[in-house]
MDAnalysis code that builds the backbone (N, CA, C; Angstrom):
import MDAnalysis as mda
import numpy as np

u = mda.Universe.empty(324, n_residues=108, atom_resindex=np.repeat(np.arange(108), 3), trajectory=True)
u.add_TopologyAttr("name", ["N", "CA", "C"] * 108)
u.add_TopologyAttr("resid", np.arange(1, 109))
u.add_TopologyAttr("resname", ["MET", "THR", "LYS", "ILE", "VAL", "ASP", "LEU", "LEU", "VAL", "ARG", "ARG", "ASP", "GLY", "TYR", "THR", "HIS", "GLU", "GLU", "PHE", "ALA", "ASP", "ARG", "TRP", "GLN", "GLY", "ASP", "HIS", "SER", "GLU", "LEU", "ALA", "LYS", "ASP", "LEU", "PRO", "GLY", "LEU", "GLN", "ARG", "TYR", "VAL", "THR", "SER", "VAL", "PRO", "THR", "ASP", "PRO", "GLU", "ARG", "ALA", "ALA", "TYR", "ASP", "GLY", "VAL", "LEU", "GLU", "LEU", "TYR", "PHE", "GLU", "ASP", "MET", "ASP", "ALA", "LEU", "SER", "GLU", "ALA", "PHE", "ASP", "SER", "ASP", "LEU", "ALA", "GLU", "ARG", "VAL", "GLN", "ALA", "ASP", "ALA", "ALA", "GLU", "PHE", "ILE", "ASP", "LEU", "GLU", "ALA", "GLY", "PRO", "ARG", "LEU", "ILE", "VAL", "GLU", "GLU", "THR", "VAL", "GLN", "LEU", "ASP", "GLU", "ARG", "ALA", "ASP"])
u.atoms.positions = np.array([
    [34.900, 65.551, 13.469],
    [34.157, 64.825, 14.654],
    [32.962, 64.372, 13.380],
    [32.849, 63.212, 13.556],
    [31.686, 62.257, 13.032],
    [30.367, 62.203, 14.196],
    [29.369, 62.265, 13.366],
    [28.001, 62.398, 14.352],
    [27.084, 61.811, 13.569],
    [26.506, 60.905, 14.436],
    [24.966, 60.326, 13.738],
    [24.104, 61.014, 14.309],
    [22.882, 61.411, 13.526],
    [21.781, 62.332, 13.982],
    [20.500, 61.223, 13.558],
    [19.800, 60.817, 14.840],
    [18.240, 60.158, 14.178],
    [17.183, 60.707, 14.529],
    [16.256, 60.762, 14.105],
    [14.933, 61.103, 14.488],
    [14.252, 60.051, 14.772],
    [13.586, 60.214, 15.854],
    [13.248, 58.939, 16.357],
    [11.674, 59.120, 16.590],
    [10.836, 57.949, 16.562],
    [9.778, 57.770, 16.357],
    [9.467, 56.745, 17.383],
    [8.355, 56.733, 18.189],
    [8.153, 55.943, 19.229],
    [7.392, 54.463, 18.653],
    [7.482, 53.509, 19.452],
    [6.712, 52.148, 18.970],
    [5.130, 52.403, 19.625],
    [4.409, 51.618, 18.937],
    [3.104, 51.937, 19.249],
    [2.921, 51.336, 20.488],
    [1.883, 51.886, 21.290],
    [1.829, 51.619, 22.696],
    [2.782, 52.460, 23.644],
    [3.361, 53.041, 23.465],
    [3.860, 53.887, 24.212],
    [3.572, 55.533, 23.920],
    [3.510, 55.981, 25.113],
    [2.887, 57.528, 25.082],
    [4.317, 58.532, 24.891],
    [4.197, 59.729, 24.584],
    [5.603, 60.365, 24.229],
    [6.168, 60.308, 25.653],
    [5.310, 60.603, 26.897],
    [6.242, 60.598, 28.139],
    [6.870, 59.071, 28.381],
    [6.043, 58.173, 28.114],
    [6.700, 56.833, 28.655],
    [7.978, 56.814, 27.618],
    [7.787, 57.258, 26.473],
    [9.129, 56.875, 25.537],
    [10.299, 58.042, 25.767],
    [10.058, 59.206, 26.212],
    [11.006, 59.978, 26.904],
    [11.493, 59.268, 27.971],
    [10.911, 58.840, 29.083],
    [11.364, 58.490, 30.330],
    [12.046, 56.973, 30.031],
    [11.948, 56.102, 29.388],
    [12.838, 55.134, 28.849],
    [14.007, 55.574, 28.206],
    [13.772, 56.258, 27.120],
    [14.970, 56.894, 26.065],
    [15.822, 57.376, 27.121],
    [15.517, 58.865, 27.833],
    [16.517, 59.441, 28.553],
    [16.951, 58.609, 30.104],
    [16.347, 57.539, 30.283],
    [16.730, 57.012, 31.488],
    [17.537, 55.627, 31.570],
    [16.848, 54.460, 31.394],
    [17.705, 53.251, 31.382],
    [18.196, 53.157, 30.302],
    [17.745, 53.416, 28.939],
    [18.411, 53.166, 27.840],
    [19.874, 54.426, 27.861],
    [19.588, 55.451, 27.958],
    [20.925, 56.177, 27.960],
    [21.849, 55.615, 29.204],
    [21.532, 55.274, 30.063],
    [22.654, 54.586, 31.117],
    [23.171, 53.463, 30.269],
    [22.555, 52.479, 29.404],
    [23.213, 51.723, 28.755],
    [24.047, 52.130, 27.652],
    [23.350, 52.892, 26.822],
    [24.079, 53.372, 25.676],
    [25.108, 54.440, 25.711],
    [25.434, 55.177, 26.998],
    [26.308, 56.115, 26.984],
    [27.952, 55.398, 27.200],
    [28.055, 54.055, 27.320],
    [28.922, 53.433, 27.321],
    [29.678, 52.589, 26.363],
    [28.961, 53.089, 25.176],
    [29.453, 52.925, 24.012],
    [30.997, 52.925, 23.677],
    [31.730, 52.086, 22.953],
    [33.152, 52.350, 23.001],
    [33.511, 53.685, 21.968],
    [34.336, 54.366, 22.483],
    [34.390, 55.492, 21.520],
    [33.809, 56.519, 21.365],
    [32.536, 56.594, 21.899],
    [31.693, 57.360, 22.286],
    [31.944, 58.920, 23.106],
    [32.209, 60.056, 22.108],
    [32.674, 61.338, 22.883],
    [31.357, 62.287, 23.528],
    [30.484, 62.009, 22.651],
    [29.425, 63.249, 23.400],
    [28.104, 62.316, 23.095],
    [27.020, 62.585, 23.811],
    [25.976, 61.613, 23.703],
    [24.694, 62.735, 24.047],
    [24.015, 62.843, 22.957],
    [22.874, 64.069, 23.371],
    [21.416, 63.602, 22.958],
    [20.469, 64.059, 23.658],
    [18.799, 63.552, 23.534],
    [18.648, 64.763, 23.482],
    [17.436, 64.803, 22.740],
    [16.377, 66.068, 22.611],
    [15.126, 65.924, 22.401],
    [13.930, 66.090, 23.067],
    [12.716, 65.898, 22.938],
    [12.154, 67.277, 22.478],
    [10.965, 67.070, 21.888],
    [10.260, 68.242, 21.371],
    [9.551, 69.080, 22.467],
    [9.458, 70.345, 22.342],
    [8.690, 71.187, 23.548],
    [7.232, 70.845, 23.290],
    [6.613, 70.496, 22.581],
    [5.159, 70.297, 22.066],
    [4.930, 69.038, 21.061],
    [5.164, 67.708, 21.862],
    [5.398, 66.736, 21.301],
    [3.885, 66.342, 20.267],
    [2.908, 66.801, 20.695],
    [1.692, 66.942, 19.904],
    [1.777, 67.277, 18.685],
    [2.692, 68.130, 18.311],
    [2.644, 69.101, 17.051],
    [3.894, 68.508, 16.090],
    [4.778, 67.722, 16.724],
    [5.912, 67.199, 16.262],
    [6.073, 65.882, 15.247],
    [6.711, 66.017, 14.274],
    [6.600, 64.696, 13.714],
    [7.486, 63.247, 14.019],
    [8.628, 63.848, 15.219],
    [9.392, 63.033, 15.633],
    [9.364, 63.130, 17.203],
    [9.590, 61.970, 17.914],
    [9.463, 62.016, 19.260],
    [10.665, 62.587, 19.733],
    [11.752, 62.329, 19.289],
    [13.265, 62.670, 19.824],
    [14.497, 62.918, 18.642],
    [15.256, 63.613, 19.280],
    [16.422, 63.456, 18.225],
    [17.456, 62.966, 19.182],
    [18.517, 62.259, 18.424],
    [19.487, 61.570, 18.947],
    [20.634, 62.235, 18.237],
    [21.937, 62.363, 19.033],
    [23.046, 62.775, 18.270],
    [24.216, 62.136, 19.211],
    [25.014, 61.129, 18.453],
    [26.043, 60.453, 19.180],
    [27.394, 60.894, 18.270],
    [28.226, 61.343, 18.930],
    [29.712, 61.883, 18.490],
    [30.949, 61.031, 18.447],
    [31.563, 60.849, 17.380],
    [32.929, 60.080, 17.623],
    [33.749, 60.940, 16.789],
    [35.102, 60.025, 17.257],
    [36.278, 61.048, 16.665],
    [36.171, 60.924, 15.000],
    [35.873, 59.769, 14.650],
    [36.016, 59.456, 13.190],
    [35.156, 58.491, 12.569],
    [35.111, 57.970, 11.600],
    [34.686, 56.899, 10.813],
    [34.758, 55.543, 11.462],
    [35.711, 55.445, 11.771],
    [36.464, 54.099, 12.339],
    [35.936, 53.909, 13.739],
    [36.000, 55.245, 14.539],
    [35.519, 54.755, 15.959],
    [33.949, 54.679, 15.999],
    [33.292, 55.138, 15.120],
    [31.827, 54.677, 15.028],
    [31.702, 53.426, 14.544],
    [32.498, 52.932, 13.533],
    [32.313, 51.702, 13.011],
    [32.609, 50.561, 14.343],
    [33.784, 50.698, 14.901],
    [34.107, 49.892, 16.175],
    [32.672, 49.970, 17.023],
    [32.207, 51.069, 17.414],
    [31.604, 51.172, 18.677],
    [30.362, 50.521, 18.228],
    [29.943, 50.449, 16.876],
    [28.528, 49.757, 16.441],
    [28.850, 48.172, 16.172],
    [30.177, 47.728, 15.882],
    [30.627, 46.463, 15.992],
    [30.743, 45.914, 17.361],
    [30.501, 46.402, 18.397],
    [30.607, 45.821, 19.771],
    [29.539, 45.337, 20.292],
    [29.979, 44.053, 21.182],
    [28.828, 43.441, 21.852],
    [28.012, 44.510, 22.526],
    [28.384, 45.536, 23.265],
    [27.413, 46.445, 23.947],
    [26.402, 46.826, 22.701],
    [26.745, 47.493, 21.257],
    [26.041, 47.969, 20.440],
    [24.865, 47.191, 20.302],
    [25.209, 45.914, 20.395],
    [24.099, 44.779, 20.116],
    [23.242, 44.989, 21.232],
    [23.498, 44.909, 22.266],
    [22.432, 45.391, 23.321],
    [21.605, 46.635, 23.451],
    [22.382, 47.752, 23.243],
    [21.752, 48.852, 22.922],
    [20.564, 48.708, 21.656],
    [21.003, 48.224, 20.751],
    [19.956, 48.113, 19.669],
    [18.972, 47.186, 19.962],
    [19.193, 46.080, 20.671],
    [18.036, 45.535, 21.028],
    [17.178, 46.201, 22.105],
    [17.494, 46.960, 22.893],
    [16.894, 47.514, 23.878],
    [16.157, 48.567, 23.103],
    [16.626, 49.450, 22.231],
    [16.061, 50.494, 21.701],
    [14.729, 49.993, 20.750],
    [15.048, 48.783, 20.057],
    [13.967, 48.262, 19.432],
    [12.908, 47.990, 20.045],
    [12.666, 47.944, 21.446],
    [11.718, 47.464, 22.459],
    [10.627, 49.029, 22.495],
    [11.376, 49.844, 22.237],
    [10.397, 51.378, 22.304],
    [10.625, 52.492, 21.331],
    [11.686, 52.110, 20.349],
    [11.388, 52.839, 19.283],
    [11.400, 52.327, 18.078],
    [10.687, 52.708, 16.951],
    [10.311, 52.004, 15.758],
    [11.468, 52.424, 15.065],
    [12.536, 51.641, 14.804],
    [13.925, 52.100, 14.200],
    [13.910, 52.255, 12.876],
    [12.710, 51.768, 11.908],
    [12.858, 51.866, 10.557],
    [11.851, 53.243, 10.252],
    [11.133, 54.102, 11.272],
    [10.419, 55.176, 11.029],
    [11.011, 56.430, 10.775],
    [12.068, 56.508, 11.180],
    [12.704, 57.807, 11.253],
    [14.073, 57.737, 10.497],
    [14.468, 59.032, 9.890],
    [15.874, 59.030, 8.794],
    [17.129, 59.206, 9.958],
    [18.014, 58.530, 9.448],
    [19.282, 58.980, 10.198],
    [20.345, 59.396, 9.078],
    [21.098, 60.319, 9.690],
    [22.139, 60.976, 8.970],
    [23.378, 60.874, 9.665],
    [24.552, 60.266, 8.874],
    [25.843, 60.525, 9.365],
    [26.642, 61.559, 8.882],
    [27.048, 62.452, 9.604],
    [27.608, 63.620, 9.407],
    [28.973, 64.144, 9.778],
    [29.675, 64.616, 8.974],
    [30.728, 65.411, 9.725],
    [30.521, 66.960, 10.046],
    [30.485, 67.035, 11.396],
    [30.161, 68.385, 11.770],
    [31.186, 69.404, 11.670],
    [30.813, 70.494, 11.463],
    [31.487, 71.864, 11.314],
    [30.867, 72.992, 12.185],
    [31.428, 73.287, 13.376],
    [30.796, 74.205, 14.144],
    [31.170, 75.394, 13.872],
    [29.950, 76.290, 13.529],
    [30.193, 77.673, 13.230],
    [30.281, 78.709, 14.005],
    [29.535, 78.364, 15.451],
    [29.719, 79.024, 16.402],
    [29.417, 78.518, 17.508],
    [30.081, 78.443, 18.857],
    [29.754, 77.652, 20.208],
    [30.504, 78.641, 21.337],
    [29.346, 79.449, 21.719],
    [29.648, 80.359, 22.815],
    [29.810, 79.836, 24.016],
    [29.626, 78.539, 24.112],
    [29.827, 77.647, 25.459],
    [31.453, 77.432, 25.728],
    [31.850, 77.568, 24.400],
    [33.391, 77.095, 24.357],
    [34.242, 77.953, 25.110],
    [33.710, 79.276, 25.352],
    [34.760, 80.206, 25.871],
    [35.021, 79.772, 27.525],
])
């Protein structure tokens, strides 16, 4: 399983609440249809005033080929353009990782 992990920073002019509402609302509705996307997780800090980032994004794909195909799609262009309206795309780090699950109590 290949996963993108982004640590997100909101654009100037957005409160944390406005950012979270937009990201987890209309933007998520658009992004969840990326081709080959198997799991889509958004997380916001419980204490945003003390957090260095406004959110954590996790996108799961079968492999790097599926990830590449998703980001080469027309929908990905629309998703990125929408994200650029409320996320400072250059501010937070991005990791592309191979996930190894050590424990998952939910799997039972």
